[in-house]
C-alpha positions as CSV (number, residue, x, y, z in Angstrom):
1,M,-6.9,0.4,-10.0
2,R,-6.7,-2.5,-12.4
3,H,-6.0,-4.5,-9.5
4,Y,-8.5,-3.6,-6.8
5,E,-11.5,-3.2,-9.7
6,K,-11.6,-6.9,-9.8
7,F,-12.9,-7.1,-6.1
8,V,-13.9,-3.7,-4.7
9,D,-17.1,-2.3,-5.3
10,R,-15.6,1.5,-4.7
11,M,-12.1,3.4,-4.4
12,I,-11.5,6.2,-2.7
13,I,-7.8,7.6,-3.7
14,W,-6.4,10.8,-2.3
15,N,-4.3,12.9,-4.9
16,H,-1.6,14.2,-3.3
17,E,-1.0,17.5,-5.3
18,S,0.1,15.3,-8.4
19,T,1.4,17.5,-11.5
20,D,1.1,14.5,-14.2
21,N,-1.8,13.0,-15.7
22,T,-2.9,11.2,-12.4
23,Q,-6.2,13.4,-11.8
24,A,-8.0,12.6,-15.2
25,I,-6.9,8.7,-15.1
26,L,-8.6,8.7,-11.7
27,E,-11.4,10.4,-12.7
28,A,-12.3,8.4,-15.8
29,H,-12.6,5.0,-13.7
30,P,-16.0,4.5,-12.7
31,K,-15.1,2.8,-9.1
32,V,-12.9,5.8,-8.1
33,E,-14.3,8.8,-6.2
34,V,-11.0,11.1,-6.0
35,R,-10.3,13.4,-3.2
36,T,-7.3,15.7,-2.5
37,W,-4.7,16.0,-0.1
38,S,-2.6,19.1,0.0
39,T,0.1,19.8,2.1
40,G,1.7,22.7,0.4
41,G,4.1,20.6,-1.4
42,V,5.5,18.7,1.3
43,Y,5.1,15.3,2.8
44,H,3.5,15.3,5.9
45,T,3.9,12.3,8.2
46,P,1.3,12.9,10.7
47,D,-1.2,14.3,8.1
48,H,-0.9,11.1,6.2
49,T,-1.3,8.8,9.5
50,K,-4.6,11.0,10.1
51,M,-6.0,10.4,6.6
52,K,-5.4,6.4,6.7
53,N,-7.2,6.5,10.4
54,N,-10.1,8.2,9.3
55,V,-10.9,7.7,5.7
56,Y,-12.8,4.3,6.3
57,K,-15.2,5.8,8.1
58,N,-19.1,6.2,7.3
59,T,-18.6,4.5,4.2
60,G,-20.9,1.6,4.9
61,P,-20.7,-1.9,5.5
62,G,-18.4,-4.7,4.5
63,W,-14.7,-5.1,4.4
64,K,-12.4,-1.8,4.3
65,I,-8.9,-2.1,2.7
66,V,-6.2,0.8,3.3
67,V,-3.3,0.9,1.4
68,D,-0.8,3.0,-0.4
69,A,-0.8,3.2,-4.0
70,D,2.1,0.6,-4.6
71,E,0.7,-2.1,-2.1
72,F,-1.3,-4.8,-3.6
73,L,-3.6,-7.1,-1.2
74,W,-3.1,-10.2,-3.0
75,H,-4.7,-14.0,-3.2
76,P,-5.8,-16.0,-6.2
77,R,-9.1,-16.3,-4.8
78,I,-9.6,-13.3,-2.5
79,N,-13.3,-13.3,-2.5
80,E,-13.3,-16.9,-1.2
81,V,-10.9,-16.2,1.4
82,L,-12.9,-13.2,2.7
83,D,-16.2,-15.0,2.4
84,R,-14.6,-17.8,4.6
85,Y,-13.2,-15.3,7.0
86,E,-16.7,-13.9,7.2
87,K,-18.1,-17.2,8.0
88,I,-15.8,-18.0,10.9
89,G,-16.2,-14.5,12.1
90,V,-12.9,-13.3,11.6
91,S,-12.8,-9.3,11.2
92,M,-9.2,-8.6,10.6
93,P,-7.3,-10.9,8.4
94,K,-3.4,-10.8,8.9
95,T,-1.4,-10.5,5.9
96,L,2.0,-11.7,4.6
97,G,4.5,-8.6,3.5
98,F,6.9,-8.9,0.1
99,D,8.7,-6.5,-1.5
100,M,8.3,-6.9,-5.1
101,V,11.3,-6.4,-7.5
102,A,12.3,-6.0,-10.8
103,E,15.5,-4.6,-12.6
104,R,13.3,-2.1,-14.5
105,L,10.4,-0.5,-14.5
106,P,7.7,-2.6,-16.3
107,E,6.0,-1.5,-19.2
108,D,2.4,-1.0,-19.3
109,D,0.5,-2.5,-22.2
110,G,-2.9,-1.2,-21.1
111,H,-4.4,-4.2,-19.8
112,T,-1.8,-6.8,-18.0
113,P,-2.1,-6.7,-14.4
114,L,1.3,-5.9,-12.4
115,T,1.2,-9.0,-10.4
116,D,1.5,-10.6,-13.9
117,L,4.4,-8.9,-14.6
118,V,6.2,-8.9,-11.6
119,K,6.2,-11.9,-9.7
120,E,9.5,-12.0,-7.5
121,G,10.2,-10.6,-4.1
122,M,11.3,-10.8,-0.7
123,F,9.5,-11.6,2.6
124,N,9.5,-8.5,4.6
125,G,7.7,-9.0,7.8
126,S,7.5,-4.7,8.4
127,Y,5.1,-4.7,5.4
128,A,2.4,-7.9,7.3
129,K,0.3,-5.0,8.0
130,F,-3.2,-5.0,9.2
131,C,-4.5,-3.3,6.0
132,I,-8.1,-5.2,6.0
133,F,-10.9,-5.1,8.4
134,K,-14.5,-5.1,8.6
135,H,-16.5,-1.9,8.9
136,F,-17.3,-2.2,12.7
137,V,-13.4,-2.3,13.6
138,T,-11.7,0.6,15.1
139,V,-8.1,1.1,13.9
140,V,-5.5,3.6,14.9
141,Y,-2.5,3.2,12.9
142,D,0.8,4.8,14.2
143,H,3.2,6.9,12.1
144,G,4.2,4.9,8.8
145,C,1.1,2.9,9.2
146,H,3.2,-0.5,9.7
147,T,1.8,-1.2,12.9
148,C,-1.8,-0.3,14.5
149,R,-4.1,-0.9,17.4
150,A,-7.7,-2.0,16.9
151,A,-10.8,-2.1,18.6
152,N,-13.6,-4.7,18.3
153,A,-11.4,-6.8,16.1
154,T,-11.3,-10.8,15.6
155,I,-7.7,-11.6,13.8
156,S,-7.2,-14.5,11.9
157,K,-4.9,-17.3,13.1
158,D,-3.8,-18.0,9.2
159,Y,-1.9,-16.0,6.9
160,Q,-3.8,-16.4,3.7
161,L,-3.7,-12.8,1.7
162,R,-0.4,-11.6,0.7
163,L,0.4,-7.7,0.7
164,L,2.6,-7.2,-2.1
165,H,5.0,-3.9,-1.9
166,Y,5.6,-2.7,-5.6
167,R,8.3,-0.2,-5.0
168,W,11.7,-2.0,-5.6
169,F,11.9,-1.2,-9.6
170,D,14.7,0.3,-11.3
171,I,17.5,1.3,-8.7
172,D,18.3,4.5,-10.5
173,R,14.8,5.9,-10.5
174,L,14.5,4.4,-6.8
175,V,17.6,6.7,-5.8
176,A,16.5,9.4,-7.3
177,R,12.9,9.2,-5.9
178,A,14.3,9.2,-2.5
179,A,16.1,12.2,-2.9
180,A,13.4,14.2,-4.0
181,W,11.3,12.6,-1.3
182,K,14.1,13.9,1.1
183,E,13.6,17.5,-0.3
184,N,10.0,17.4,0.3
185,L,9.7,16.2,3.7
186,S,8.4,18.4,6.2
187,E,10.1,19.9,8.8
188,E,7.6,17.9,11.6
189,A,8.5,14.9,9.8
190,R,12.4,15.8,10.0
191,D,12.4,16.6,13.7
192,M,10.2,13.4,14.3
193,G,12.4,11.3,12.6
194,L,9.8,9.7,10.1
195,S,9.9,8.7,6.5
196,Y,14.1,8.0,6.8
197,M,13.9,4.8,4.9
198,A,12.0,6.4,2.0
199,S,13.9,9.6,1.9
200,N,17.6,8.1,2.1
201,P,18.9,7.5,-1.5
202,D,21.8,5.7,0.2
203,Y,19.2,3.3,1.8
204,A,17.0,2.7,-1.4
205,A,20.6,1.7,-3.3
206,K,21.3,-1.0,-0.6
207,R,17.8,-2.1,-0.2
208,W,17.0,-3.0,-3.9
209,H,20.3,-4.6,-4.2
210,E,19.0,-6.9,-1.0
211,V,15.9,-7.6,-2.4
212,W,17.4,-8.5,-5.7
213,N,19.7,-10.8,-4.9
214,N,17.2,-12.4,-2.6
215,K,14.3,-12.6,-4.5
216,A,12.3,-15.7,-4.8
217,R,9.0,-16.6,-6.5
218,V,6.2,-15.4,-4.7
219,I,3.6,-15.3,-7.2
220,P,2.8,-18.7,-9.0
């Protein structure tokens, strides 16, 4: 919220059955509208896809950004970039995707943006998602939301925006999180082979080492 509040007018955040202080934090933010996403304690990938394919509809004119909580759309002058795209008729900008990495979970001092705390990562083409588009564009995401189909879209020729995936913090935490995710996958998601990487502890450890060993400066 600290990141997006700088350049968005409204945030619609779906709270998926959190058991910590998430709901209170969300409700305290003046730009946030909280919606509840309940799947009975399991992670149901098809429902997640359906939610993303509909959440932006009927929210008025302007740019729509559809992201997960660990995905930060970034540019040092993002409003200028979006204004330029609008002037030249671009309605669906491309992004460059990066896995951001840190040895441990950054300590939050209550005001410093995460983009100032973690600036290194590795390019990841699968995270070059189409996550921002104008209100008249119709987007249909595939499961996982890494790919999509779009109607009425004029796609940018350049890559000005970056999509920073702030996930790869603390290898022990990642392994434990993947194990918990595996336990909470719905049977349908298991049968469809969805969320394999997110729910695989071995992959989590391997991927953290890969990103850590190949990291480079992403944010100046």
